[in-house]
C-alpha positions as CSV (number, residue, x, y, z in Angstrom):
1,X,88.4,33.8,58.2
2,X,88.1,37.6,57.9
3,X,90.2,39.5,60.4
4,X,90.3,42.9,62.0
5,X,93.7,44.2,62.9
6,X,93.9,46.0,66.2
7,X,97.2,47.6,67.1
8,X,97.4,48.5,70.8
9,X,99.9,50.2,73.1
10,X,98.0,49.2,76.3
11,X,96.8,52.8,76.7
12,X,93.3,53.9,77.7
13,X,92.9,55.4,74.2
14,X,93.5,52.0,72.7
15,X,91.3,50.2,75.2
16,X,88.5,52.7,74.3
17,X,88.8,51.6,70.6
18,X,88.6,47.9,71.5
19,X,84.8,47.8,71.8
20,X,84.6,49.2,68.3
21,X,86.9,46.5,67.1
22,X,84.9,43.8,68.9
23,X,81.5,45.1,67.6
24,X,82.8,45.4,64.0
25,X,84.1,41.8,64.3
26,X,80.7,40.6,65.4
27,X,78.8,42.2,62.5
28,X,81.4,41.1,59.9
29,X,81.7,37.6,61.4
30,X,85.4,38.2,61.8
31,X,88.1,37.6,64.4
32,X,90.5,40.1,65.9
33,X,94.2,40.1,65.2
34,X,95.7,42.1,68.2
35,X,99.3,43.2,68.0
36,X,101.4,45.3,70.3
37,X,104.5,46.5,68.5
38,X,107.5,47.6,70.7
39,X,109.9,49.9,69.0
40,X,113.0,48.5,70.6
41,X,114.3,45.3,72.2
42,X,114.5,47.1,75.5
43,X,110.8,48.1,75.4
44,X,110.0,44.6,74.3
45,X,111.8,43.0,77.3
46,X,110.2,45.5,79.7
47,X,106.8,43.9,79.0
48,X,106.8,40.6,80.7
49,X,104.8,37.6,79.5
50,X,102.6,37.9,82.6
51,X,102.0,41.6,82.0
52,X,100.9,40.9,78.4
53,X,98.7,38.0,79.4
54,X,97.1,40.1,82.1
55,X,96.3,42.9,79.6
56,X,94.8,40.4,77.1
57,X,92.7,38.9,79.9
58,X,91.4,42.4,80.7
59,X,90.3,42.9,77.2
60,X,88.6,39.5,77.2
61,X,86.8,40.5,80.3
62,X,85.5,43.6,78.4
63,X,84.3,41.3,75.7
64,X,82.5,39.1,78.2
65,X,80.8,42.1,79.9
66,X,79.5,43.2,76.5
67,X,78.3,39.7,75.4
68,X,81.0,39.4,72.8
69,X,83.0,36.6,74.3
70,X,82.6,34.5,71.2
71,X,84.9,36.8,69.2
72,X,88.2,35.0,68.7
73,X,91.2,37.2,69.6
74,X,94.6,36.2,68.3
75,X,97.3,38.3,70.1
76,X,101.1,38.8,69.8
77,X,103.8,41.0,71.2
78,X,106.5,41.9,68.7
79,X,109.4,44.3,68.3
80,X,109.9,46.4,65.2
81,X,108.5,49.3,63.2
82,X,104.7,49.7,63.7
83,X,103.9,50.7,60.1
84,X,106.0,47.9,58.6
85,X,104.4,45.3,60.9
86,X,100.9,46.5,60.1
87,X,101.5,46.5,56.4
88,X,103.1,43.0,56.6
89,X,100.2,41.6,58.5
90,X,97.6,43.2,56.1
91,X,99.5,41.8,53.1
92,X,99.9,38.3,54.5
93,X,96.6,37.8,56.3
94,X,92.9,38.3,55.4
95,X,92.7,41.7,57.1
96,X,89.4,43.5,56.3
97,X,89.8,46.5,58.6
98,X,92.3,48.2,60.9
99,X,90.9,49.7,64.1
100,X,93.1,52.3,65.9
101,X,92.5,54.6,68.9
102,X,93.7,58.1,68.8
103,X,94.6,60.5,71.5
104,X,92.6,63.7,71.4
105,X,95.1,66.2,72.6
106,X,95.9,69.6,71.2
107,X,98.1,69.2,68.1
108,X,96.5,67.1,65.3
109,X,99.7,66.5,63.6
110,X,101.5,65.2,66.7
111,X,98.9,63.7,68.9
112,X,95.4,63.2,67.5
113,X,96.6,62.0,64.2
114,X,100.1,61.2,65.4
115,X,102.8,60.2,62.9
116,X,101.9,56.5,63.3
117,X,98.3,57.0,62.4
118,X,99.1,59.3,59.4
119,X,101.6,56.8,58.2
120,X,99.0,54.0,58.4
121,X,96.4,56.1,56.6
122,X,98.9,57.0,53.8
123,X,100.0,53.4,53.2
124,X,97.1,51.1,54.3
125,X,95.3,49.2,51.5
126,X,92.3,48.5,53.7
127,X,89.9,50.9,55.5
128,X,91.0,52.2,58.9
129,X,88.5,52.9,61.7
130,X,89.9,55.8,63.9
131,X,88.4,56.2,67.3
132,X,89.1,59.4,69.2
133,X,89.7,59.1,72.9
134,X,86.6,61.1,73.7
135,X,84.3,59.0,71.6
136,X,82.6,56.3,73.6
137,X,81.1,53.2,72.1
138,X,77.3,53.1,71.6
139,X,75.4,49.9,70.6
140,X,72.9,52.0,68.6
141,X,74.7,54.1,66.1
142,X,74.2,56.2,63.0
143,X,76.4,56.4,60.0
144,X,77.2,59.1,57.5
145,X,79.5,59.3,54.5
146,X,81.1,62.6,53.6
147,X,81.2,63.0,49.8
148,X,82.5,65.2,47.0
149,X,80.2,63.4,44.5
150,X,83.3,62.0,42.8
151,X,83.5,58.7,41.0
152,X,86.8,58.0,42.9
153,X,84.5,57.4,45.9
154,X,82.6,54.5,44.4
155,X,84.5,51.7,46.0
156,X,84.5,53.5,49.4
157,X,80.8,54.1,49.3
158,X,80.1,50.5,48.4
159,X,82.2,49.3,51.4
160,X,80.5,51.9,53.7
161,X,77.1,50.7,52.5
162,X,78.0,47.1,53.3
163,X,79.0,48.0,56.8
164,X,75.8,50.0,57.4
165,X,73.6,47.2,56.1
166,X,75.3,44.8,58.5
167,X,74.1,47.1,61.3
168,X,70.6,47.2,59.7
169,X,70.9,51.0,59.5
170,X,70.2,53.5,56.7
171,X,73.2,55.2,55.1
172,X,73.3,59.0,55.0
173,X,75.5,60.9,52.5
174,X,76.4,64.5,53.2
175,X,78.1,67.0,50.9
176,X,79.1,70.3,52.5
177,X,79.4,72.8,49.7
178,X,80.9,76.3,49.6
179,X,80.9,76.5,45.8
180,X,78.5,75.8,42.9
181,X,77.9,72.1,42.4
182,X,79.1,71.1,38.9
183,X,77.2,69.1,36.3
184,X,79.6,66.2,36.8
185,X,78.9,66.1,40.5
186,X,75.1,66.1,39.9
187,X,75.6,63.2,37.4
188,X,77.4,61.2,40.1
189,X,74.8,62.1,42.7
190,X,72.0,60.9,40.3
191,X,73.8,57.6,39.7
192,X,74.1,57.0,43.5
193,X,70.4,57.9,44.1
194,X,69.6,55.0,41.7
195,X,72.1,52.6,43.1
196,X,71.4,53.4,46.8
197,X,67.7,54.2,46.8
198,X,67.4,53.8,50.6
199,X,70.3,56.3,51.3
200,X,69.5,59.8,52.3
201,X,71.6,62.4,50.5
202,X,71.9,65.8,51.9
203,X,73.7,68.9,50.6
204,X,74.7,71.4,53.3
205,X,75.6,74.9,52.1
206,X,78.3,76.3,54.4
207,X,81.4,78.5,53.7
208,X,83.1,76.6,56.5
209,X,83.3,73.0,55.1
210,X,84.7,71.5,58.2
211,X,82.3,73.3,60.5
212,X,79.4,72.4,58.3
213,X,80.3,68.8,58.3
214,X,80.6,68.5,62.1
215,X,77.5,70.5,62.7
216,X,75.7,68.0,60.4
217,X,77.1,65.1,62.5
218,X,75.9,66.7,65.7
219,X,72.4,67.5,64.5
220,X,71.9,64.1,63.0
221,X,73.5,62.2,65.9
222,X,76.1,60.6,63.7
223,X,78.4,58.2,65.5
224,X,80.6,57.0,62.6
225,X,81.6,59.2,59.7
226,X,83.0,57.7,56.6
227,X,85.6,59.8,54.7
228,X,87.9,59.2,51.8
229,X,91.6,59.6,52.3
230,X,92.8,61.4,49.1
231,X,96.4,61.1,48.0
232,X,96.5,64.7,46.9
233,X,96.0,66.0,50.5
234,X,92.3,66.7,50.4
235,X,91.9,64.6,53.6
236,X,94.8,66.3,55.3
237,X,93.3,69.7,54.2
238,X,90.1,68.7,56.0
239,X,92.1,68.0,59.2
240,X,94.8,70.7,59.0
241,X,96.6,72.1,62.0
242,X,94.5,75.3,61.7
243,X,91.4,73.3,62.4
244,X,92.8,70.8,64.9
245,X,91.7,72.5,68.1
246,X,88.1,72.9,66.9
247,X,88.0,69.4,65.6
248,X,89.3,68.0,68.8
249,X,87.0,70.0,71.0
250,X,84.0,68.8,68.9
251,X,85.2,65.3,68.1
252,X,82.1,63.2,68.7
253,X,82.4,60.7,65.9
254,X,84.6,57.8,65.0
255,X,86.1,58.1,61.5
256,X,86.0,55.2,59.0
257,X,88.7,56.2,56.5
258,X,88.7,54.6,53.0
259,X,91.3,54.9,50.3
260,X,90.5,56.7,47.2
261,X,89.8,54.6,44.1
262,X,92.1,55.1,41.1
């Protein structure tokens, strides 16, 4: 059965992301593989079996209150390196998505996208849904996909379209441009218009790419924004330290991060 991996540290931030994991599991007919990775044996021993069971029961209560009690949750408490544990589970089990909560405080490099999250994004082979602490779950949601009109986004766009269809929603594609759109970009745009006839494609002209993107999300009431994590730092450029404070103060969307196709 398809699984969604949900790493948790028992924090409010992680708990906030849990509803996203549950709801995604529902629409994908998947189960949740919950793990809590303790970095040392001491930390591992500090969490008693009763404590862990109590935490899992709290999450199950959340599922019941939201009518999602039928979602199967497999949980485990382990000791080791978080990234290595995640990659091992993704490699050995049928993991479709990873869902992670992020702490929306000040420094993007250290807190919002902490080292753990960046490491996961840089190494994950499956999409990662990142839920900022300030973003609260809504049953009715709107989706958008930020694009550069590049063929390397084909796989990510197809996966995003699948998710949106499961929610019976229409996909929106947005391109924020501060330069002239090339002939190649227009060719890709034309191909996508034929392949995804129900999708709404919008080009936003703005010298501030990041600001234009988040303004679009606000004006279109976007709840989940799909983005492509590019190995050559395009993604990190979008979320640089220089823009972190503005991003965090305006963070109103969850980010569904896909890997760039080769």
